[in-house]
PDBQT receptor file of N, H, CA, C and O in Angstrom, charges set to zero:
ATOM      1  N   UNK A   1      43.247-100.003  61.750  1.00  0.00    +0.000 N 
ATOM      2  CA  UNK A   1      42.629 -99.182  62.763  1.00  0.00    +0.000 C 
ATOM      3  C   UNK A   1      41.644-100.009  63.588  1.00  0.00    +0.000 C 
ATOM      4  O   UNK A   1      41.499 -99.786  64.790  1.00  0.00    +0.000 OA
ATOM      5  N   UNK A   2      40.976-100.949  62.954  1.00  0.00    +0.000 N 
ATOM      6  H   UNK A   2      41.094-101.131  61.978  1.00  0.00    +0.000 HD
ATOM      7  CA  UNK A   2      40.006-101.765  63.670  1.00  0.00    +0.000 C 
ATOM      8  C   UNK A   2      40.670-102.591  64.757  1.00  0.00    +0.000 C 
ATOM      9  O   UNK A   2      40.127-102.744  65.851  1.00  0.00    +0.000 OA
ATOM     10  N   UNK A   3      41.853-103.125  64.450  1.00  0.00    +0.000 N 
ATOM     11  H   UNK A   3      42.294-103.001  63.561  1.00  0.00    +0.000 HD
ATOM     12  CA  UNK A   3      42.529-103.943  65.451  1.00  0.00    +0.000 C 
ATOM     13  C   UNK A   3      43.022-103.091  66.618  1.00  0.00    +0.000 C 
ATOM     14  O   UNK A   3      43.119-103.588  67.740  1.00  0.00    +0.000 OA
ATOM     15  N   UNK A   4      43.331-101.834  66.379  1.00  0.00    +0.000 N 
ATOM     16  H   UNK A   4      43.252-101.430  65.468  1.00  0.00    +0.000 HD
ATOM     17  CA  UNK A   4      43.742-100.954  67.471  1.00  0.00    +0.000 C 
ATOM     18  C   UNK A   4      42.569-100.640  68.387  1.00  0.00    +0.000 C 
ATOM     19  O   UNK A   4      42.739-100.527  69.601  1.00  0.00    +0.000 OA
ATOM     20  N   UNK A   5      41.383-100.499  67.815  1.00  0.00    +0.000 N 
ATOM     21  H   UNK A   5      41.245-100.591  66.829  1.00  0.00    +0.000 HD
ATOM     22  CA  UNK A   5      40.203-100.190  68.627  1.00  0.00    +0.000 C 
ATOM     23  C   UNK A   5      39.850-101.333  69.574  1.00  0.00    +0.000 C 
ATOM     24  O   UNK A   5      39.227-101.102  70.610  1.00  0.00    +0.000 OA
ATOM     25  N   UNK A   6      40.234-102.549  69.239  1.00  0.00    +0.000 N 
ATOM     26  H   UNK A   6      40.740-102.737  68.397  1.00  0.00    +0.000 HD
ATOM     27  CA  UNK A   6      39.926-103.706  70.076  1.00  0.00    +0.000 C 
ATOM     28  C   UNK A   6      40.864-103.819  71.271  1.00  0.00    +0.000 C 
ATOM     29  O   UNK A   6      40.558-104.530  72.228  1.00  0.00    +0.000 OA
ATOM     30  N   UNK A   7      41.992-103.136  71.231  1.00  0.00    +0.000 N 
ATOM     31  H   UNK A   7      42.241-102.559  70.454  1.00  0.00    +0.000 HD
ATOM     32  CA  UNK A   7      42.989-103.247  72.289  1.00  0.00    +0.000 C 
ATOM     33  C   UNK A   7      42.587-102.414  73.505  1.00  0.00    +0.000 C 
ATOM     34  O   UNK A   7      41.865-101.423  73.396  1.00  0.00    +0.000 OA
ATOM     35  N   UNK A   8      43.076-102.847  74.660  1.00  0.00    +0.000 N 
ATOM     36  H   UNK A   8      43.662-103.653  74.749  1.00  0.00    +0.000 HD
ATOM     37  CA  UNK A   8      42.800-102.114  75.893  1.00  0.00    +0.000 C 
ATOM     38  C   UNK A   8      43.710-100.894  75.987  1.00  0.00    +0.000 C 
ATOM     39  O   UNK A   8      44.640-100.730  75.197  1.00  0.00    +0.000 OA
ATOM     40  N   UNK A   9      43.427-100.048  76.962  1.00  0.00    +0.000 N 
ATOM     41  H   UNK A   9      42.672-100.181  77.604  1.00  0.00    +0.000 HD
ATOM     42  CA  UNK A   9      44.239 -98.846  77.150  1.00  0.00    +0.000 C 
ATOM     43  C   UNK A   9      45.680 -99.201  77.493  1.00  0.00    +0.000 C 
ATOM     44  O   UNK A   9      46.611 -98.549  77.021  1.00  0.00    +0.000 OA
ATOM     45  N   UNK A  10      45.866-100.228  78.307  1.00  0.00    +0.000 N 
ATOM     46  H   UNK A  10      45.110-100.758  78.690  1.00  0.00    +0.000 HD
ATOM     47  CA  UNK A  10      47.220-100.639  78.695  1.00  0.00    +0.000 C 
ATOM     48  C   UNK A  10      47.993-101.161  77.484  1.00  0.00    +0.000 C 
ATOM     49  O   UNK A  10      49.178-100.870  77.322  1.00  0.00    +0.000 OA
ATOM     50  N   UNK A  11      47.314-101.933  76.637  1.00  0.00    +0.000 N 
ATOM     51  H   UNK A  11      46.351-102.170  76.769  1.00  0.00    +0.000 HD
ATOM     52  CA  UNK A  11      47.967-102.450  75.433  1.00  0.00    +0.000 C 
ATOM     53  C   UNK A  11      48.346-101.317  74.480  1.00  0.00    +0.000 C 
ATOM     54  O   UNK A  11      49.409-101.347  73.861  1.00  0.00    +0.000 OA
ATOM     55  N   UNK A  12      47.474-100.329  74.368  1.00  0.00    +0.000 N 
ATOM     56  H   UNK A  12      46.610-100.305  74.871  1.00  0.00    +0.000 HD
ATOM     57  CA  UNK A  12      47.770 -99.183  73.508  1.00  0.00    +0.000 C 
ATOM     58  C   UNK A  12      48.971 -98.404  74.040  1.00  0.00    +0.000 C 
ATOM     59  O   UNK A  12      49.810 -97.937  73.269  1.00  0.00    +0.000 OA
ATOM     60  N   UNK A  13      49.044 -98.270  75.354  1.00  0.00    +0.000 N 
ATOM     61  H   UNK A  13      48.362 -98.650  75.980  1.00  0.00    +0.000 HD
ATOM     62  CA  UNK A  13      50.171 -97.546  75.946  1.00  0.00    +0.000 C 
ATOM     63  C   UNK A  13      51.481 -98.282  75.679  1.00  0.00    +0.000 C 
ATOM     64  O   UNK A  13      52.493 -97.658  75.360  1.00  0.00    +0.000 OA
ATOM     65  N   UNK A  14      51.461 -99.610  75.811  1.00  0.00    +0.000 N 
ATOM     66  H   UNK A  14      50.638-100.116  76.070  1.00  0.00    +0.000 HD
ATOM     67  CA  UNK A  14      52.664-100.403  75.537  1.00  0.00    +0.000 C 
ATOM     68  C   UNK A  14      53.063-100.287  74.067  1.00  0.00    +0.000 C 
ATOM     69  O   UNK A  14      54.240-100.131  73.742  1.00  0.00    +0.000 OA
ATOM     70  N   UNK A  15      52.079-100.365  73.194  1.00  0.00    +0.000 N 
ATOM     71  H   UNK A  15      51.123-100.492  73.458  1.00  0.00    +0.000 HD
ATOM     72  CA  UNK A  15      52.342-100.266  71.760  1.00  0.00    +0.000 C 
ATOM     73  C   UNK A  15      52.884 -98.882  71.393  1.00  0.00    +0.000 C 
ATOM     74  O   UNK A  15      53.749 -98.755  70.527  1.00  0.00    +0.000 OA
ATOM     75  N   UNK A  16      52.371 -97.860  72.052  1.00  0.00    +0.000 N 
ATOM     76  H   UNK A  16      51.667 -97.963  72.755  1.00  0.00    +0.000 HD
ATOM     77  CA  UNK A  16      52.851 -96.502  71.810  1.00  0.00    +0.000 C 
ATOM     78  C   UNK A  16      54.324 -96.378  72.186  1.00  0.00    +0.000 C 
ATOM     79  O   UNK A  16      55.113 -95.803  71.436  1.00  0.00    +0.000 OA
ATOM     80  N   UNK A  17      54.690 -96.911  73.336  1.00  0.00    +0.000 N 
ATOM     81  H   UNK A  17      54.049 -97.378  73.945  1.00  0.00    +0.000 HD
ATOM     82  CA  UNK A  17      56.088 -96.847  73.777  1.00  0.00    +0.000 C 
ATOM     83  C   UNK A  17      56.978 -97.619  72.814  1.00  0.00    +0.000 C 
ATOM     84  O   UNK A  17      58.066 -97.157  72.471  1.00  0.00    +0.000 OA
ATOM     85  N   UNK A  18      56.531 -98.784  72.377  1.00  0.00    +0.000 N 
ATOM     86  H   UNK A  18      55.648 -99.159  72.655  1.00  0.00    +0.000 HD
ATOM     87  CA  UNK A  18      57.323 -99.587  71.438  1.00  0.00    +0.000 C 
ATOM     88  C   UNK A  18      57.534 -98.845  70.121  1.00  0.00    +0.000 C 
ATOM     89  O   UNK A  18      58.641 -98.830  69.583  1.00  0.00    +0.000 OA
ATOM     90  N   UNK A  19      56.477 -98.233  69.606  1.00  0.00    +0.000 N 
ATOM     91  H   UNK A  19      55.577 -98.245  70.044  1.00  0.00    +0.000 HD
ATOM     92  CA  UNK A  19      56.589 -97.498  68.342  1.00  0.00    +0.000 C 
ATOM     93  C   UNK A  19      57.469 -96.265  68.483  1.00  0.00    +0.000 C 
ATOM     94  O   UNK A  19      58.227 -95.931  67.572  1.00  0.00    +0.000 OA
ATOM     95  N   UNK A  20      57.371 -95.588  69.623  1.00  0.00    +0.000 N 
ATOM     96  H   UNK A  20      56.755 -95.860  70.363  1.00  0.00    +0.000 HD
ATOM     97  CA  UNK A  20      58.216 -94.416  69.835  1.00  0.00    +0.000 C 
ATOM     98  C   UNK A  20      59.687 -94.808  69.907  1.00  0.00    +0.000 C 
ATOM     99  O   UNK A  20      60.545 -94.105  69.373  1.00  0.00    +0.000 OA
ATOM    100  N   UNK A  21      59.982 -95.931  70.567  1.00  0.00    +0.000 N 
ATOM    101  H   UNK A  21      59.285 -96.503  71.001  1.00  0.00    +0.000 HD
ATOM    102  CA  UNK A  21      61.365 -96.401  70.640  1.00  0.00    +0.000 C 
ATOM    103  C   UNK A  21      61.867 -96.836  69.265  1.00  0.00    +0.000 C 
ATOM    104  O   UNK A  21      63.023 -96.595  68.917  1.00  0.00    +0.000 OA
ATOM    105  N   UNK A  22      60.997 -97.477  68.485  1.00  0.00    +0.000 N 
ATOM    106  H   UNK A  22      60.058 -97.673  68.768  1.00  0.00    +0.000 HD
ATOM    107  CA  UNK A  22      61.385 -97.895  67.139  1.00  0.00    +0.000 C 
ATOM    108  C   UNK A  22      61.653 -96.672  66.259  1.00  0.00    +0.000 C 
ATOM    109  O   UNK A  22      62.595 -96.670  65.467  1.00  0.00    +0.000 OA
ATOM    110  N   UNK A  23      60.836 -95.647  66.398  1.00  0.00    +0.000 N 
ATOM    111  H   UNK A  23      60.071 -95.649  67.042  1.00  0.00    +0.000 HD
ATOM    112  CA  UNK A  23      61.028 -94.426  65.612  1.00  0.00    +0.000 C 
ATOM    113  C   UNK A  23      62.312 -93.720  66.029  1.00  0.00    +0.000 C 
ATOM    114  O   UNK A  23      63.025 -93.170  65.190  1.00  0.00    +0.000 OA
ATOM    115  N   UNK A  24      62.604 -93.737  67.313  1.00  0.00    +0.000 N 
ATOM    116  H   UNK A  24      62.025 -94.184  67.995  1.00  0.00    +0.000 HD
ATOM    117  CA  UNK A  24      63.847 -93.137  67.801  1.00  0.00    +0.000 C 
ATOM    118  C   UNK A  24      65.049 -93.864  67.204  1.00  0.00    +0.000 C 
ATOM    119  O   UNK A  24      65.995 -93.227  66.741  1.00  0.00    +0.000 OA
ATOM    120  N   UNK A  25      65.014 -95.182  67.215  1.00  0.00    +0.000 N 
ATOM    121  H   UNK A  25      64.245 -95.699  67.591  1.00  0.00    +0.000 HD
ATOM    122  CA  UNK A  25      66.094 -95.960  66.619  1.00  0.00    +0.000 C 
ATOM    123  C   UNK A  25      66.218 -95.714  65.131  1.00  0.00    +0.000 C 
ATOM    124  O   UNK A  25      67.323 -95.656  64.592  1.00  0.00    +0.000 OA
ATOM    125  N   UNK A  26      65.090 -95.571  64.472  1.00  0.00    +0.000 N 
ATOM    126  H   UNK A  26      64.192 -95.618  64.909  1.00  0.00    +0.000 HD
ATOM    127  CA  UNK A  26      65.099 -95.298  63.035  1.00  0.00    +0.000 C 
ATOM    128  C   UNK A  26      65.766 -93.962  62.741  1.00  0.00    +0.000 C 
ATOM    129  O   UNK A  26      66.543 -93.842  61.793  1.00  0.00    +0.000 OA
ATOM    130  N   UNK A  27      65.459 -92.962  63.557  1.00  0.00    +0.000 N 
ATOM    131  H   UNK A  27      64.828 -93.059  64.327  1.00  0.00    +0.000 HD
ATOM    132  CA  UNK A  27      66.076 -91.644  63.344  1.00  0.00    +0.000 C 
ATOM    133  C   UNK A  27      67.594 -91.712  63.488  1.00  0.00    +0.000 C 
ATOM    134  O   UNK A  27      68.321 -91.031  62.766  1.00  0.00    +0.000 OA
ATOM    135  N   UNK A  28      68.069 -92.535  64.420  1.00  0.00    +0.000 N 
ATOM    136  H   UNK A  28      67.478 -93.089  65.006  1.00  0.00    +0.000 HD
ATOM    137  CA  UNK A  28      69.514 -92.683  64.580  1.00  0.00    +0.000 C 
ATOM    138  C   UNK A  28      70.138 -93.372  63.374  1.00  0.00    +0.000 C 
ATOM    139  O   UNK A  28      71.243 -93.016  62.963  1.00  0.00    +0.000 OA
ATOM    140  N   UNK A  29      69.452 -94.349  62.804  1.00  0.00    +0.000 N 
ATOM    141  H   UNK A  29      68.554 -94.639  63.138  1.00  0.00    +0.000 HD
ATOM    142  CA  UNK A  29      70.009 -95.018  61.629  1.00  0.00    +0.000 C 
ATOM    143  C   UNK A  29      70.017 -94.093  60.419  1.00  0.00    +0.000 C 
ATOM    144  O   UNK A  29      70.920 -94.165  59.585  1.00  0.00    +0.000 OA
ATOM    145  N   UNK A  30      69.018 -93.227  60.320  1.00  0.00    +0.000 N 
ATOM    146  H   UNK A  30      68.285 -93.168  60.997  1.00  0.00    +0.000 HD
ATOM    147  CA  UNK A  30      68.992 -92.263  59.221  1.00  0.00    +0.000 C 
ATOM    148  C   UNK A  30      70.138 -91.267  59.385  1.00  0.00    +0.000 C 
ATOM    149  O   UNK A  30      70.797 -90.901  58.412  1.00  0.00    +0.000 OA
ATOM    150  N   UNK A  31      70.366 -90.837  60.616  1.00  0.00    +0.000 N 
ATOM    151  H   UNK A  31      69.831 -91.134  61.406  1.00  0.00    +0.000 HD
ATOM    152  CA  UNK A  31      71.448 -89.879  60.868  1.00  0.00    +0.000 C 
ATOM    153  C   UNK A  31      72.805 -90.508  60.563  1.00  0.00    +0.000 C 
ATOM    154  O   UNK A  31      73.735 -89.819  60.146  1.00  0.00    +0.000 OA
ATOM    155  N   UNK A  32      72.912 -91.812  60.771  1.00  0.00    +0.000 N 
ATOM    156  H   UNK A  32      72.156 -92.373  61.109  1.00  0.00    +0.000 HD
ATOM    157  CA  UNK A  32      74.157 -92.509  60.477  1.00  0.00    +0.000 C 
ATOM    158  C   UNK A  32      74.248 -92.964  59.038  1.00  0.00    +0.000 C 
ATOM    159  O   UNK A  32      75.220 -93.615  58.655  1.00  0.00    +0.000 OA
ATOM    160  N   UNK A  33      73.264 -92.635  58.244  1.00  0.00    +0.000 N 
ATOM    161  H   UNK A  33      72.475 -92.106  58.555  1.00  0.00    +0.000 HD
ATOM    162  CA  UNK A  33      73.213 -92.964  56.811  1.00  0.00    +0.000 C 
ATOM    163  C   UNK A  33      73.218 -94.460  56.525  1.00  0.00    +0.000 C 
ATOM    164  O   UNK A  33      73.664 -94.888  55.460  1.00  0.00    +0.000 OA
ATOM    165  N   UNK A  34      72.728 -95.252  57.464  1.00  0.00    +0.000 N 
ATOM    166  H   UNK A  34      72.366 -94.904  58.329  1.00  0.00    +0.000 HD
ATOM    167  CA  UNK A  34      72.684 -96.687  57.214  1.00  0.00    +0.000 C 
ATOM    168  C   UNK A  34      71.261 -97.188  56.956  1.00  0.00    +0.000 C 
ATOM    169  O   UNK A  34      71.049 -98.392  56.817  1.00  0.00    +0.000 OA
ATOM    170  N   UNK A  35      70.292 -96.285  56.890  1.00  0.00    +0.000 N 
ATOM    171  H   UNK A  35      70.464 -95.306  57.002  1.00  0.00    +0.000 HD
ATOM    172  CA  UNK A  35      68.908 -96.682  56.643  1.00  0.00    +0.000 C 
ATOM    173  C   UNK A  35      68.660 -96.784  55.145  1.00  0.00    +0.000 C 
ATOM    174  O   UNK A  35      69.074 -95.916  54.375  1.00  0.00    +0.000 OA
ATOM    175  N   UNK A  36      67.992 -97.834  54.747  1.00  0.00    +0.000 N 
ATOM    176  H   UNK A  36      67.657 -98.539  55.373  1.00  0.00    +0.000 HD
ATOM    177  CA  UNK A  36      67.664 -98.019  53.337  1.00  0.00    +0.000 C 
ATOM    178  C   UNK A  36      66.180 -97.778  53.076  1.00  0.00    +0.000 C 
ATOM    179  O   UNK A  36      65.811 -97.226  52.040  1.00  0.00    +0.000 OA
ATOM    180  N   UNK A  37      65.337 -98.188  54.008  1.00  0.00    +0.000 N 
ATOM    181  H   UNK A  37      65.637 -98.637  54.850  1.00  0.00    +0.000 HD
ATOM    182  CA  UNK A  37      63.901 -98.052  53.826  1.00  0.00    +0.000 C 
ATOM    183  C   UNK A  37      63.418 -96.790  54.547  1.00  0.00    +0.000 C 
ATOM    184  O   UNK A  37      63.147 -96.826  55.747  1.00  0.00    +0.000 OA
ATOM    185  N   UNK A  38      63.314 -95.697  53.830  1.00  0.00    +0.000 N 
ATOM    186  H   UNK A  38      63.534 -95.667  52.855  1.00  0.00    +0.000 HD
ATOM    187  CA  UNK A  38      62.912 -94.444  54.462  1.00  0.00    +0.000 C 
ATOM    188  C   UNK A  38      61.404 -94.368  54.697  1.00  0.00    +0.000 C 
ATOM    189  O   UNK A  38      60.940 -93.483  55.416  1.00  0.00    +0.000 OA
ATOM    190  N   UNK A  39      60.650 -95.261  54.115  1.00  0.00    +0.000 N 
ATOM    191  H   UNK A  39      61.028 -95.980  53.531  1.00  0.00    +0.000 HD
ATOM    192  CA  UNK A  39      59.199 -95.278  54.338  1.00  0.00    +0.000 C 
ATOM    193  C   UNK A  39      58.854 -95.765  55.737  1.00  0.00    +0.000 C 
ATOM    194  O   UNK A  39      57.765 -95.496  56.244  1.00  0.00    +0.000 OA
ATOM    195  N   UNK A  40      59.769 -96.472  56.351  1.00  0.00    +0.000 N 
ATOM    196  H   UNK A  40      60.654 -96.691  55.939  1.00  0.00    +0.000 HD
ATOM    197  CA  UNK A  40      59.528 -97.002  57.691  1.00  0.00    +0.000 C 
ATOM    198  C   UNK A  40      59.257 -95.869  58.684  1.00  0.00    +0.000 C 
ATOM    199  O   UNK A  40      58.379 -95.990  59.539  1.00  0.00    +0.000 OA
ATOM    200  N   UNK A  41      59.993 -94.789  58.574  1.00  0.00    +0.000 N 
ATOM    201  H   UNK A  41      60.706 -94.690  57.880  1.00  0.00    +0.000 HD
ATOM    202  CA  UNK A  41      59.803 -93.650  59.470  1.00  0.00    +0.000 C 
ATOM    203  C   UNK A  41      58.420 -93.051  59.342  1.00  0.00    +0.000 C 
ATOM    204  O   UNK A  41      57.785 -92.722  60.344  1.00  0.00    +0.000 OA
ATOM    205  N   UNK A  42      57.953 -92.909  58.125  1.00  0.00    +0.000 N 
ATOM    206  H   UNK A  42      58.468 -93.177  57.311  1.00  0.00    +0.000 HD
ATOM    207  CA  UNK A  42      56.614 -92.370  57.888  1.00  0.00    +0.000 C 
ATOM    208  C   UNK A  42      55.550 -93.297  58.475  1.00  0.00    +0.000 C 
ATOM    209  O   UNK A  42      54.590 -92.834  59.091  1.00  0.00    +0.000 OA
ATOM    210  N   UNK A  43      55.722 -94.593  58.283  1.00  0.00    +0.000 N 
ATOM    211  H   UNK A  43      56.502 -94.969  57.783  1.00  0.00    +0.000 HD
ATOM    212  CA  UNK A  43      54.754 -95.559  58.809  1.00  0.00    +0.000 C 
ATOM    213  C   UNK A  43      54.731 -95.529  60.338  1.00  0.00    +0.000 C 
ATOM    214  O   UNK A  43      53.665 -95.618  60.947  1.00  0.00    +0.000 OA
ATOM    215  N   UNK A  44      55.893 -95.406  60.947  1.00  0.00    +0.000 N 
ATOM    216  H   UNK A  44      56.759 -95.334  60.452  1.00  0.00    +0.000 HD
ATOM    217  CA  UNK A  44      55.950 -95.343  62.407  1.00  0.00    +0.000 C 
ATOM    218  C   UNK A  44      55.270 -94.077  62.929  1.00  0.00    +0.000 C 
ATOM    219  O   UNK A  44      54.531 -94.134  63.912  1.00  0.00    +0.000 OA
ATOM    220  N   UNK A  45      55.511 -92.944  62.284  1.00  0.00    +0.000 N 
ATOM    221  H   UNK A  45      56.112 -92.898  61.485  1.00  0.00    +0.000 HD
ATOM    222  CA  UNK A  45      54.873 -91.696  62.709  1.00  0.00    +0.000 C 
ATOM    223  C   UNK A  45      53.356 -91.794  62.605  1.00  0.00    +0.000 C 
ATOM    224  O   UNK A  45      52.639 -91.335  63.494  1.00  0.00    +0.000 OA
ATOM    225  N   UNK A  46      52.869 -92.389  61.524  1.00  0.00    +0.000 N 
ATOM    226  H   UNK A  46      53.452 -92.762  60.802  1.00  0.00    +0.000 HD
ATOM    227  CA  UNK A  46      51.419 -92.529  61.349  1.00  0.00    +0.000 C 
ATOM    228  C   UNK A  46      50.831 -93.473  62.390  1.00  0.00    +0.000 C 
ATOM    229  O   UNK A  46      49.740 -93.232  62.906  1.00  0.00    +0.000 OA
ATOM    230  N   UNK A  47      51.545 -94.536  62.695  1.00  0.00    +0.000 N 
ATOM    231  H   UNK A  47      52.432 -94.733  62.276  1.00  0.00    +0.000 HD
ATOM    232  CA  UNK A  47      51.085 -95.481  63.702  1.00  0.00    +0.000 C 
ATOM    233  C   UNK A  47      51.004 -94.813  65.075  1.00  0.00    +0.000 C 
ATOM    234  O   UNK A  47      50.039 -95.008  65.814  1.00  0.00    +0.000 OA
ATOM    235  N   UNK A  48      52.018 -94.031  65.403  1.00  0.00    +0.000 N 
ATOM    236  H   UNK A  48      52.802 -93.872  64.802  1.00  0.00    +0.000 HD
ATOM    237  CA  UNK A  48      52.020 -93.307  66.677  1.00  0.00    +0.000 C 
ATOM    238  C   UNK A  48      50.838 -92.342  66.729  1.00  0.00    +0.000 C 
ATOM    239  O   UNK A  48      50.173 -92.235  67.759  1.00  0.00    +0.000 OA
ATOM    240  N   UNK A  49      50.576 -91.650  65.646  1.00  0.00    +0.000 N 
ATOM    241  H   UNK A  49      51.117 -91.737  64.809  1.00  0.00    +0.000 HD
ATOM    242  CA  UNK A  49      49.461 -90.701  65.598  1.00  0.00    +0.000 C 
ATOM    243  C   UNK A  49      48.120 -91.413  65.758  1.00  0.00    +0.000 C 
ATOM    244  O   UNK A  49      47.233 -90.911  66.447  1.00  0.00    +0.000 OA
ATOM    245  N   UNK A  50      47.967 -92.564  65.133  1.00  0.00    +0.000 N 
ATOM    246  H   UNK A  50      48.688 -92.972  64.573  1.00  0.00    +0.000 HD
ATOM    247  CA  UNK A  50      46.712 -93.318  65.262  1.00  0.00    +0.000 C 
ATOM    248  C   UNK A  50      46.480 -93.745  66.706  1.00  0.00    +0.000 C 
ATOM    249  O   UNK A  50      45.369 -93.633  67.224  1.00  0.00    +0.000 OA
ATOM    250  N   UNK A  51      47.532 -94.232  67.349  1.00  0.00    +0.000 N 
ATOM    251  H   UNK A  51      48.434 -94.323  66.928  1.00  0.00    +0.000 HD
ATOM    252  CA  UNK A  51      47.405 -94.685  68.735  1.00  0.00    +0.000 C 
ATOM    253  C   UNK A  51      47.055 -93.508  69.642  1.00  0.00    +0.000 C 
ATOM    254  O   UNK A  51      46.177 -93.622  70.498  1.00  0.00    +0.000 OA
ATOM    255  N   UNK A  52      47.734 -92.386  69.459  1.00  0.00    +0.000 N 
ATOM    256  H   UNK A  52      48.447 -92.294  68.764  1.00  0.00    +0.000 HD
ATOM    257  CA  UNK A  52      47.447 -91.213  70.285  1.00  0.00    +0.000 C 
ATOM    258  C   UNK A  52      46.030 -90.708  70.058  1.00  0.00    +0.000 C 
ATOM    259  O   UNK A  52      45.374 -90.260  70.999  1.00  0.00    +0.000 OA
ATOM    260  N   UNK A  53      45.552 -90.775  68.824  1.00  0.00    +0.000 N 
ATOM    261  H   UNK A  53      46.084 -91.139  68.060  1.00  0.00    +0.000 HD
ATOM    262  CA  UNK A  53      44.190 -90.355  68.520  1.00  0.00    +0.000 C 
ATOM    263  C   UNK A  53      43.181 -91.221  69.262  1.00  0.00    +0.000 C 
ATOM    264  O   UNK A  53      42.235 -90.704  69.856  1.00  0.00    +0.000 OA
ATOM    265  N   UNK A  54      43.379 -92.532  69.232  1.00  0.00    +0.000 N 
ATOM    266  H   UNK A  54      44.148 -92.952  68.750  1.00  0.00    +0.000 HD
ATOM    267  CA  UNK A  54      42.463 -93.428  69.940  1.00  0.00    +0.000 C 
ATOM    268  C   UNK A  54      42.498 -93.184  71.444  1.00  0.00    +0.000 C 
ATOM    269  O   UNK A  54      41.458 -93.188  72.101  1.00  0.00    +0.000 OA
ATOM    270  N   UNK A  55      43.688 -92.973  71.985  1.00  0.00    +0.000 N 
ATOM    271  H   UNK A  55      44.533 -92.970  71.451  1.00  0.00    +0.000 HD
ATOM    272  CA  UNK A  55      43.809 -92.733  73.422  1.00  0.00    +0.000 C 
ATOM    273  C   UNK A  55      43.096 -91.440  73.816  1.00  0.00    +0.000 C 
ATOM    274  O   UNK A  55      42.445 -91.385  74.860  1.00  0.00    +0.000 OA
ATOM    275  N   UNK A  56      43.213 -90.405  72.990  1.00  0.00    +0.000 N 
ATOM    276  H   UNK A  56      43.742 -90.450  72.142  1.00  0.00    +0.000 HD
ATOM    277  CA  UNK A  56      42.526 -89.143  73.281  1.00  0.00    +0.000 C 
ATOM    278  C   UNK A  56      41.019 -89.272  73.128  1.00  0.00    +0.000 C 
ATOM    279  O   UNK A  56      40.271 -88.667  73.897  1.00  0.00    +0.000 OA
ATOM    280  N   UNK A  57      40.556 -90.049  72.151  1.00  0.00    +0.000 N 
ATOM    281  H   UNK A  57      41.163 -90.541  71.527  1.00  0.00    +0.000 HD
ATOM    282  CA  UNK A  57      39.116 -90.277  71.992  1.00  0.00    +0.000 C 
ATOM    283  C   UNK A  57      38.550 -90.961  73.223  1.00  0.00    +0.000 C 
ATOM    284  O   UNK A  57      37.477 -90.598  73.703  1.00  0.00    +0.000 OA
ATOM    285  N   UNK A  58      39.264 -91.944  73.728  1.00  0.00    +0.000 N 
ATOM    286  H   UNK A  58      40.136 -92.240  73.338  1.00  0.00    +0.000 HD
ATOM    287  CA  UNK A  58      38.791 -92.672  74.906  1.00  0.00    +0.000 C 
ATOM    288  C   UNK A  58      38.825 -91.789  76.145  1.00  0.00    +0.000 C 
ATOM    289  O   UNK A  58      37.971 -91.913  77.022  1.00  0.00    +0.000 OA
ATOM    290  N   UNK A  59      39.800 -90.906  76.220  1.00  0.00    +0.000 N 
ATOM    291  H   UNK A  59      40.495 -90.805  75.507  1.00  0.00    +0.000 HD
ATOM    292  CA  UNK A  59      39.919 -90.027  77.383  1.00  0.00    +0.000 C 
ATOM    293  C   UNK A  59      38.764 -89.033  77.426  1.00  0.00    +0.000 C 
ATOM    294  O   UNK A  59      38.299 -88.675  78.508  1.00  0.00    +0.000 OA
ATOM    295  N   UNK A  60      38.297 -88.585  76.265  1.00  0.00    +0.000 N 
ATOM    296  H   UNK A  60      38.675 -88.877  75.386  1.00  0.00    +0.000 HD
ATOM    297  CA  UNK A  60      37.233 -87.593  76.206  1.00  0.00    +0.000 C 
ATOM    298  C   UNK A  60      35.861 -88.180  76.500  1.00  0.00    +0.000 C 
ATOM    299  O   UNK A  60      34.946 -87.448  76.878  1.00  0.00    +0.000 OA
ATOM    300  N   UNK A  61      35.704 -89.479  76.333  1.00  0.00    +0.000 N 
ATOM    301  H   UNK A  61      36.447 -90.073  76.026  1.00  0.00    +0.000 HD
ATOM    302  CA  UNK A  61      34.393 -90.112  76.571  1.00  0.00    +0.000 C 
ATOM    303  C   UNK A  61      34.122 -90.323  78.031  1.00  0.00    +0.000 C 
ATOM    304  O   UNK A  61      33.066 -90.843  78.394  1.00  0.00    +0.000 OA
TER     305      UNK A  61
């Protein structure tokens, strides 16, 4: 979380898009039954939530 707080708004937006695309790809692999590491989806969702939380905190200030 500390390293996310150091990033700029533009970097957070880029990271958010990357994580959302990775999560989308992960969902497709799960649907195709070729995913082995199911924890990856949970980690991606949490990462997306952390980024969105920081972006909303900055927006409110």
